VOBA-1610 file (N, C-alpha, C; in pm, whole numbers, padded with zeros to 5 digits, always signed):
BEGIN
Met+01922+00260-00942Met+01808+00343-00908Met+01729+00276-00796Gly+01677+00356-00709Gly+01601+00306-00595Gly+01462+00257-00632Lys+01389+00220-00530Lys+01257+00160-00550Lys+01167+00199-00433Ile+01040+00223-00463Ile+00940+00246-00359Ile+00889+00110-00312Val+00892+00087-00183Val+00847-00040-00125Val+00719-00012-00047Leu+00618-00094-00069Leu+00491-00080+00002Leu+00494-00163+00130Arg+00455-00102+00240Arg+00454-00166+00371Arg+00312-00178+00426Leu+00215-00187+00336Leu+00075-00194+00378Leu+00050-00315+00466Asp+00111-00428+00435Asp+00090-00549+00514Asp+00131-00529+00660Arg+00240-00459+00680Arg+00290-00434+00816Arg+00193-00345+00895Val+00144-00240+00830Val+00052-00148+00897Val-00081-00219+00926Met-00127-00300+00831Met-00251-00376+00853Met-00235-00471+00971Ala-00122-00537+00980Ala-00097-00630+01091Ala-00094-00555+01224Asp-00028-00438+01225Asp-00022-00357+01348Asp-00162-00318+01394Arg-00251-00291+01298Arg-00388-00248+01330Arg-00485-00366+01343Lys-00432-00488+01319Lys-00514-00610+01324Lys-00636-00598+01232Met-00611-00551+01109Met-00717-00533+01012Met-00697-00629+00895Ser-00802-00697+00857Ser-00796-00792+00747Ser-00806-00719+00613Leu-00767-00789+00509Leu-00777-00735+00374Leu-00922-00703+00339Asn-01013-00793+00375Asn-01156-00772+00347Asn-01209-00648+00418Glu-01173-00631+00544Glu-01221-00516+00619Glu-01166-00386+00561Leu-01038-00386+00528Leu-00978-00265+00472Leu-01039-00234+00336Ala-01060-00334+00253Ala-01121-00314+00122Ala-01259-00251+00136Asp-01337-00300+00232Asp-01470-00243+00256Asp-01461-00097+00299Arg-01369-00068+00389Arg-01356+00070+00440Arg-01304+00166+00333Val-01215+00117+00247Val-01153+00202+00146Val-01243+00215+00022Gly-01322+00111-00004Gly-01409+00114-00121Gly-01341+00067-00248Val-01245-00024-00234Val-01180-00085-00349Val-01197-00236-00340Ser-01178-00304-00451Ser-01194-00449-00451Ser-01080-00515-00374Asn-01107-00636-00326Asn-01003-00714-00257Asn-00884-00738-00350Val-00913-00763-00478Val-00807-00791-00575Val-00715-00670-00590Asn-00773-00551-00607Asn-00690-00431-00622Asn-00613-00399-00495Leu-00677-00416-00380Leu-00608-00390-00254Leu-00496-00492-00232Ser-00519-00615-00272Ser-00415-00718-00260Ser-00294-00683-00347Lys-00318-00627-00466Lys-00207-00585-00552Lys-00127-00473-00488Ile-00198-00382-00420Ile-00128-00275-00349Ile-00045-00335-00236Lys-00107-00426-00162Lys-00041-00488-00046Lys+00085-00563-00087Thr+00081-00631-00201Thr+00196-00712-00244Thr+00294-00633-00331Gly+00261-00507-00361Gly+00352-00424-00439Gly+00347-00452-00588Lys+00243-00519-00636Lys+00233-00553-00778Lys+00158-00444-00855Ile+00191-00320-00824Ile+00130-00205-00891Ile+00240-00107-00928Ser+00209-00016-01019Ser+00308+00086-01055Ser+00262+00225-01013Ala+00136+00237-00968Ala+00084+00366-00926Ala-00031+00347-00829Val-00052+00449-00745Val-00165+00451-00652Val-00228+00590-00662Arg-00357+00594-00677Arg-00425+00724-00678Arg-00417+00785-00540Phe-00401+00917-00536Phe-00398+00985-00408Phe-00527+00961-00331Ser-00640+00956-00399Ser-00768+00933-00329Ser-00769+00797-00261Thr-00709+00697-00325Thr-00700+00563-00264Thr-00604+00566-00146Leu-00491+00631-00163Leu-00393+00643-00054Leu-00454+00717+00065Glu-00529+00822+00037Glu-00596+00896+00144Glu-00695+00808+00218Ala-00773+00729+00144Ala-00872+00640+00205Ala-00805+00532+00289Ile-00694+00479+00241Ile-00619+00378+00317Ile-00566+00440+00447Cys-00506+00557+00436Cys-00452+00624+00555Cys-00563+00658+00654Asp-00679+00698+00604Asp-00793+00727+00691Asp-00839+00601+00763Ala-00852+00491+00689Ala-00901+00366+00748Ala-00802+00308+00849Leu-00674+00324+00823Leu-00571+00268+00911Leu-00517+00369+01013Asn-00567+00493+01006Asn-00521+00598+01095Asn-00367+00607+01093Cys-00315+00627+00971Cys-00170+00634+00954Cys-00134+00743+00855Gln-00006+00763+00835Gln+00046+00859+00739Gln+00096+00783+00616Pro+00101+00849+00498Pro+00153+00782+00379Pro+00293+00723+00400Gly+00375+00790+00479Gly+00510+00740+00507Gly+00512+00612+00587Asp+00399+00578+00651Asp+00390+00451+00722Asp+00372+00336+00624Ile+00320+00367+00506Ile+00288+00266+00405Ile+00394+00259+00295Leu+00449+00375+00261Leu+00546+00384+00152Leu+00686+00408+00207Glu+00781+00336+00150Glu+00921+00349+00193Glu+01009+00352+00069Tyr+01110+00437+00070Tyr+01204+00443-00042Tyr+01328+00362-00008Asp+01360+00266-00095Asp+01481+00185-00080Asp+01581+00228-00188Pro+01683+00306-00151Pro+01776+00356-00251Pro+01857+00247-00321Asn+01864+00128-00262Asn+01941+00019-00321Asn+01855-00082-00392Gly+01723-00063-00390Gly+01632-00158-00452Gly+01639-00156-00603Gln+01607-00268-00661Gln+01604-00279-00806Gln+01460-00268-00852Ser+01434-00180-00946Ser+01300-00160-00998Ser+01262-00272-01091Asp+01135-00311-01089Asp+01085-00412-01180Asp+01066-00356-01320His+01081-00224-01334His+01053-00158-01461His+01180-00100-01523Glu+01291-00169-01507Glu+01417-00119-01564Glu+01416-00136-01715Asp+01481-00043-01783Asp+01487-00050-01930Asp+01604-00132-01975
//
């Protein structure tokens, strides 16, 4: 089964935006944003995704990528 890979770090680097600045713009804590950035989450609220895309001037597909060969951390 495939896996969704988060590419937030790449988009942030392209925009030269720090974690602190993005957290302020999005309105989430640095800790929660860091978990999103490192992929240590299992879900993202659409409102958070919308705020991230607004702050980074990007599309959800710039941040989220599907890896059909990836191994999920949540396998049974």
